[in-house]
C-alpha positions as a Markdown table, in Angstrom:
| # | Residue | x | y | z |
|---|---|---|---|---|
| 1 | Met | -22.6 | -4.0 | -6.2 |
| 2 | Ala | -21.4 | -1.0 | -8.3 |
| 3 | Glu | -23.3 | 1.3 | -6.1 |
| 4 | Glu | -21.8 | -0.1 | -3.0 |
| 5 | Lys | -18.3 | 0.2 | -4.4 |
| 6 | Ser | -19.0 | 3.9 | -5.3 |
| 7 | Gln | -19.9 | 4.6 | -1.7 |
| 8 | Ser | -16.7 | 3.0 | -0.3 |
| 9 | Lys | -13.8 | 5.3 | 0.4 |
| 10 | Val | -11.0 | 6.2 | 2.8 |
| 11 | Lys | -11.4 | 9.7 | 4.2 |
| 12 | Ile | -8.4 | 11.4 | 5.7 |
| 13 | Thr | -9.2 | 13.7 | 8.6 |
| 14 | Lys | -7.1 | 16.7 | 9.5 |
| 15 | Asp | -4.4 | 15.6 | 11.9 |
| 16 | Gly | -6.6 | 12.6 | 12.7 |
| 17 | Pro | -7.4 | 9.1 | 11.6 |
| 18 | Tyr | -8.4 | 7.5 | 8.3 |
| 19 | Ile | -12.2 | 7.0 | 8.2 |
| 20 | Val | -13.0 | 3.9 | 6.2 |
| 21 | Gln | -16.6 | 3.8 | 4.8 |
| 22 | Gly | -18.6 | 1.3 | 2.9 |
| 23 | Gly | -18.2 | -2.0 | 4.9 |
| 24 | Ile | -14.7 | -2.6 | 3.6 |
| 25 | Pro | -13.0 | -5.9 | 4.8 |
| 26 | Leu | -9.9 | -5.4 | 7.1 |
| 27 | Ala | -7.2 | -8.0 | 7.7 |
| 28 | Lys | -3.6 | -8.5 | 8.4 |
| 29 | Glu | -1.2 | -9.1 | 5.5 |
| 30 | Ser | 2.2 | -10.5 | 6.2 |
| 31 | Ile | 5.3 | -10.3 | 4.1 |
| 32 | Ile | 6.9 | -13.7 | 4.3 |
| 33 | Cys | 10.7 | -13.7 | 3.9 |
| 34 | Asp | 13.5 | -16.2 | 3.5 |
| 35 | Gly | 16.3 | -16.7 | 5.9 |
| 36 | Glu | 18.2 | -13.7 | 4.5 |
| 37 | Gly | 15.2 | -11.4 | 4.8 |
| 38 | Thr | 14.2 | -11.4 | 1.1 |
| 39 | Pro | 10.5 | -11.2 | 0.6 |
| 40 | Leu | 9.0 | -14.3 | -0.9 |
| 41 | Lys | 5.2 | -13.9 | -0.8 |
| 42 | Trp | 2.2 | -12.4 | 0.8 |
| 43 | Glu | 0.3 | -14.3 | 3.5 |
| 44 | Arg | -3.2 | -13.2 | 4.5 |
| 45 | Gly | -3.7 | -13.2 | 8.3 |
| 46 | Glu | -6.6 | -12.8 | 10.7 |
| 47 | Ala | -9.5 | -10.8 | 9.6 |
| 48 | Tyr | -11.3 | -8.2 | 11.7 |
| 49 | Pro | -15.0 | -8.2 | 12.3 |
| 50 | Leu | -16.7 | -6.4 | 9.4 |
| 51 | Lys | -17.9 | -2.9 | 10.1 |
| 52 | Glu | -19.7 | -0.4 | 8.0 |
| 53 | Thr | -17.4 | 2.4 | 9.2 |
| 54 | Tyr | -14.2 | 2.4 | 11.2 |
| 55 | Ala | -11.4 | 4.8 | 12.1 |
| 56 | Leu | -7.8 | 3.6 | 11.6 |
| 57 | Cys | -4.9 | 5.2 | 13.5 |
| 58 | Arg | -2.5 | 7.2 | 11.3 |
| 59 | Cys | -0.4 | 8.9 | 14.1 |
| 60 | Gly | 1.1 | 5.6 | 15.2 |
| 61 | Gln | 0.4 | 6.3 | 18.9 |
| 62 | Ser | -3.0 | 4.7 | 19.5 |
| 63 | Ala | -3.1 | 2.2 | 22.3 |
| 64 | His | -5.9 | 0.4 | 20.5 |
| 65 | Lys | -4.2 | -0.2 | 17.1 |
| 66 | Pro | -5.2 | -0.5 | 14.3 |
| 67 | Phe | -8.0 | 1.7 | 15.4 |
| 68 | Cys | -7.9 | 5.3 | 16.5 |
| 69 | Asp | -8.3 | 6.1 | 20.2 |
| 70 | Gly | -7.8 | 9.9 | 20.1 |
| 71 | Ala | -4.0 | 9.8 | 20.8 |
| 72 | His | -3.4 | 12.1 | 17.8 |
| 73 | Ala | -5.1 | 15.0 | 19.8 |
| 74 | Lys | -3.0 | 14.3 | 22.9 |
| 75 | Thr | 0.3 | 14.1 | 21.1 |
| 76 | Gly | -0.3 | 17.1 | 18.8 |
| 77 | Phe | 0.1 | 14.9 | 15.7 |
| 78 | Asp | 0.8 | 16.8 | 12.5 |
| 79 | Gly | -0.8 | 14.9 | 9.7 |
| 80 | Thr | -0.3 | 17.5 | 7.0 |
| 81 | Glu | -0.5 | 15.9 | 3.5 |
| 82 | Thr | 2.6 | 16.7 | 1.4 |
| 83 | Ala | 2.3 | 14.1 | -1.3 |
| 84 | Ser | 1.8 | 15.2 | -4.9 |
| 85 | Arg | -1.7 | 15.2 | -6.4 |
| 86 | Glu | -0.3 | 14.3 | -9.8 |
| 87 | Lys | -1.6 | 11.2 | -11.5 |
| 88 | Tyr | 0.5 | 8.1 | -11.4 |
| 89 | Leu | 1.7 | 8.3 | -15.0 |
| 90 | Glu | 2.6 | 11.9 | -14.6 |
| 91 | Gln | 5.0 | 10.9 | -11.8 |
| 92 | Ala | 6.4 | 7.6 | -13.3 |
| 93 | Glu | 9.5 | 6.9 | -15.3 |
| 94 | Thr | 9.1 | 4.3 | -18.1 |
| 95 | Ile | 11.3 | 1.3 | -18.8 |
| 96 | Val | 10.7 | -0.2 | -22.2 |
| 97 | Gly | 11.8 | -3.8 | -22.7 |
| 98 | Pro | 11.4 | -6.1 | -25.7 |
| 99 | Gly | 8.3 | -7.8 | -24.3 |
| 100 | Leu | 7.1 | -5.6 | -21.5 |
| 101 | Ile | 6.8 | -2.0 | -20.3 |
| 102 | Leu | 7.5 | -1.1 | -16.7 |
| 103 | Thr | 6.5 | 2.2 | -15.1 |
| 104 | Asp | 8.1 | 3.4 | -11.9 |
| 105 | Ala | 6.8 | 6.2 | -9.6 |
| 106 | Glu | 9.6 | 6.1 | -7.0 |
| 107 | Lys | 8.0 | 8.6 | -4.7 |
| 108 | Leu | 5.3 | 6.1 | -3.9 |
| 109 | Cys | 7.8 | 3.4 | -2.7 |
| 110 | Ala | 6.8 | 1.8 | 0.6 |
| 111 | Val | 10.0 | -0.4 | 0.7 |
| 112 | Ala | 8.3 | -3.7 | 0.6 |
| 113 | Arg | 11.2 | -5.0 | -1.5 |
| 114 | Phe | 9.3 | -7.5 | -3.6 |
| 115 | Cys | 11.0 | -5.8 | -6.6 |
| 116 | His | 14.3 | -7.5 | -5.5 |
| 117 | Arg | 12.9 | -11.0 | -5.0 |
| 118 | Val | 14.8 | -12.5 | -8.0 |
| 119 | Glu | 17.4 | -10.0 | -9.1 |
| 120 | Asp | 15.2 | -6.9 | -9.7 |
| 121 | Ala | 12.1 | -6.0 | -11.6 |
| 122 | Trp | 13.9 | -3.4 | -13.8 |
| 123 | Thr | 16.5 | -5.9 | -15.1 |
| 124 | His | 13.8 | -8.4 | -15.9 |
| 125 | Ala | 11.7 | -5.8 | -17.7 |
| 126 | Glu | 14.7 | -4.9 | -19.8 |
| 127 | Asn | 15.2 | -8.6 | -20.5 |
| 128 | Ser | 11.5 | -9.3 | -21.1 |
| 129 | Gly | 12.1 | -10.8 | -24.5 |
| 130 | Asp | 12.8 | -13.9 | -22.4 |
| 131 | Pro | 9.4 | -15.4 | -21.2 |
| 132 | Glu | 10.8 | -16.2 | -17.8 |
| 133 | Ser | 12.1 | -12.7 | -17.2 |
| 134 | Arg | 8.8 | -11.3 | -18.4 |
| 135 | Lys | 6.9 | -13.5 | -15.9 |
| 136 | Ile | 9.2 | -12.5 | -13.0 |
| 137 | Ala | 8.9 | -8.7 | -13.8 |
| 138 | Ile | 5.1 | -9.0 | -13.9 |
| 139 | Gly | 5.1 | -10.9 | -10.6 |
| 140 | Glu | 7.5 | -8.6 | -8.8 |
| 141 | Ala | 5.6 | -5.5 | -10.0 |
| 142 | Gly | 2.2 | -7.0 | -9.0 |
| 143 | Asp | 3.4 | -7.8 | -5.5 |
| 144 | Cys | 4.4 | -4.1 | -4.9 |
| 145 | Pro | 1.7 | -3.0 | -2.5 |
| 146 | Ser | 2.2 | 0.7 | -3.1 |
| 147 | Gly | 1.7 | 0.4 | -6.8 |
| 148 | Arg | 5.0 | 2.1 | -7.4 |
| 149 | Leu | 5.7 | -0.4 | -10.1 |
| 150 | Val | 3.2 | -1.3 | -12.8 |
| 151 | Ala | 3.8 | -3.8 | -15.7 |
| 152 | Trp | 2.2 | -3.1 | -19.0 |
| 153 | Asp | 1.5 | -5.4 | -21.9 |
| 154 | Lys | 3.5 | -4.0 | -24.8 |
| 155 | Lys | 1.1 | -5.2 | -27.5 |
| 156 | Thr | -2.1 | -4.0 | -25.9 |
| 157 | Gly | -0.8 | -1.1 | -23.9 |
| 158 | Lys | -2.9 | -2.2 | -20.9 |
| 159 | Pro | -1.6 | -2.7 | -17.3 |
| 160 | Ile | -1.1 | -6.2 | -16.0 |
| 161 | Glu | -2.6 | -5.9 | -12.6 |
| 162 | Pro | -3.5 | -8.4 | -9.9 |
| 163 | Glu | -7.2 | -8.8 | -9.3 |
| 164 | Leu | -7.9 | -7.1 | -6.0 |
| 165 | Glu | -11.3 | -6.6 | -4.4 |
| 166 | Pro | -11.8 | -3.4 | -2.4 |
| 167 | Ser | -10.3 | -4.2 | 0.9 |
| 168 | Ile | -7.7 | -3.0 | 3.4 |
| 169 | Gly | -4.6 | -4.9 | 4.7 |
| 170 | Leu | -2.4 | -4.1 | 7.7 |
| 171 | Val | 1.1 | -4.9 | 6.5 |
| 172 | Glu | 3.3 | -6.9 | 8.9 |
| 173 | Val | 6.8 | -8.1 | 8.5 |
| 174 | Pro | 7.3 | -10.9 | 11.0 |
| 175 | Ala | 11.0 | -11.5 | 10.0 |
| 176 | Ser | 11.9 | -8.0 | 11.3 |
| 177 | Lys | 9.1 | -7.6 | 13.8 |
| 178 | Thr | 8.0 | -4.4 | 12.2 |
| 179 | Ser | 4.7 | -3.1 | 11.0 |
| 180 | Gly | 4.3 | -1.6 | 7.6 |
| 181 | Pro | 1.6 | 0.6 | 5.9 |
| 182 | Ile | -2.1 | 0.4 | 5.5 |
| 183 | Trp | -2.6 | -1.3 | 2.1 |
| 184 | Val | -5.7 | 0.0 | 0.3 |
| 185 | Lys | -6.7 | -2.3 | -2.5 |
| 186 | Gly | -9.0 | -2.5 | -5.5 |
| 187 | Gly | -9.2 | 1.1 | -6.6 |
| 188 | Met | -10.8 | 2.5 | -3.5 |
| 189 | Pro | -11.0 | 6.3 | -3.5 |
| 190 | Val | -8.8 | 8.1 | -1.0 |
| 191 | Glu | -10.2 | 11.6 | -0.1 |
| 192 | Ser | -7.9 | 14.3 | 1.3 |
| 193 | Ala | -8.6 | 16.2 | 4.5 |
| 194 | Asp | -9.3 | 19.2 | 2.2 |
| 195 | Gly | -12.0 | 17.4 | 0.3 |
| 196 | Gly | -9.9 | 16.7 | -2.8 |
| 197 | Glu | -9.3 | 13.2 | -4.1 |
| 198 | Tyr | -6.1 | 11.3 | -4.9 |
| 199 | Glu | -6.1 | 9.3 | -8.1 |
| 200 | Pro | -7.8 | 5.9 | -7.4 |
| 201 | Arg | -5.4 | 3.1 | -8.0 |
| 202 | Asn | -5.5 | -0.7 | -7.6 |
| 203 | Arg | -2.7 | -0.6 | -5.0 |
| 204 | Ile | -2.0 | 2.2 | -2.5 |
| 205 | Thr | -0.1 | 2.2 | 0.8 |
| 206 | Leu | -1.0 | 4.8 | 3.5 |
| 207 | Cys | 1.3 | 5.7 | 6.4 |
| 208 | Arg | 0.3 | 4.3 | 9.8 |
| 209 | Cys | 3.5 | 5.1 | 11.8 |
| 210 | Gly | 2.8 | 8.8 | 11.5 |
| 211 | Gln | 6.4 | 9.6 | 10.4 |
| 212 | Ser | 6.3 | 9.5 | 6.6 |
| 213 | Lys | 7.6 | 12.6 | 4.7 |
| 214 | Asn | 5.1 | 11.9 | 1.9 |
| 215 | Lys | 1.8 | 11.8 | 3.8 |
| 216 | Pro | -0.7 | 10.3 | 3.4 |
| 217 | Phe | 1.4 | 7.7 | 1.6 |
| 218 | Cys | 4.0 | 5.4 | 3.2 |
| 219 | Asp | 7.6 | 6.2 | 2.3 |
| 220 | Gly | 9.3 | 3.3 | 4.3 |
| 221 | Thr | 10.1 | 5.4 | 7.4 |
| 222 | His | 8.5 | 2.7 | 9.5 |
| 223 | Ile | 11.5 | 0.6 | 8.9 |
| 224 | Leu | 14.0 | 3.1 | 10.2 |
| 225 | Ala | 11.7 | 3.9 | 13.1 |
| 226 | Gly | 11.3 | 0.2 | 14.0 |
| 227 | Phe | 7.6 | 0.8 | 14.1 |
| 228 | Ser | 5.6 | -2.1 | 15.5 |
| 229 | Ala | 1.8 | -2.1 | 16.0 |
| 230 | Gly | 2.1 | -4.7 | 18.7 |
| 231 | Asp | -0.5 | -7.5 | 19.2 |
| 232 | Glu | -3.4 | -6.4 | 17.1 |
| 233 | Thr | -5.5 | -9.4 | 17.8 |
| 234 | Pro | -8.9 | -9.0 | 16.1 |
| 235 | Glu | -11.8 | -9.0 | 18.6 |
| 236 | Lys | -14.4 | -11.6 | 17.8 |
């Protein structure tokens, strides 16, 4: 199993798709909101047939989403990677509460908004001497798909992370009829088009609308653009 995981990765191609290698599961992941549009929970959707290798569209123009159909070449897609190669903790600010530490790398934000589910994660971290606030801060940080927010146990100094197997989710927001990023889970390596590697993290969100200013990562532009992947019904 360890050998299989080591061979799994997402390879970014120059001005082209993401090549996913290693037989990684692919499924829809929907953000379920309340009547006011506040995110409540994640809901796993339909899974796609398992493939050893597949190419995911990152220009947003494929007619066969989520897979690449070569549209990037026809549209002249510029997929230049502009994101920092710094490690997460080198980018993050630190909020120290009485019972919890919260780190925040704002540039990684994909605007999933789970951090505002109940007040906000920062306030709860600052009030983490209260067990309920501590629990909420951990939950809101853990539901952040981009890994912008990470909760840390103050006593052990270790991150409090959700257990995620290597897999990929296609984020959908039914309430606003928009499609979000490609959610890379479980510490899968993401390799740059130049052969370098971004720091593996438990939660990473990659742009799939093609318009992020922080490529390859999602920066929430899909919301302003009203990006929708349409009916991506998995083929059986």
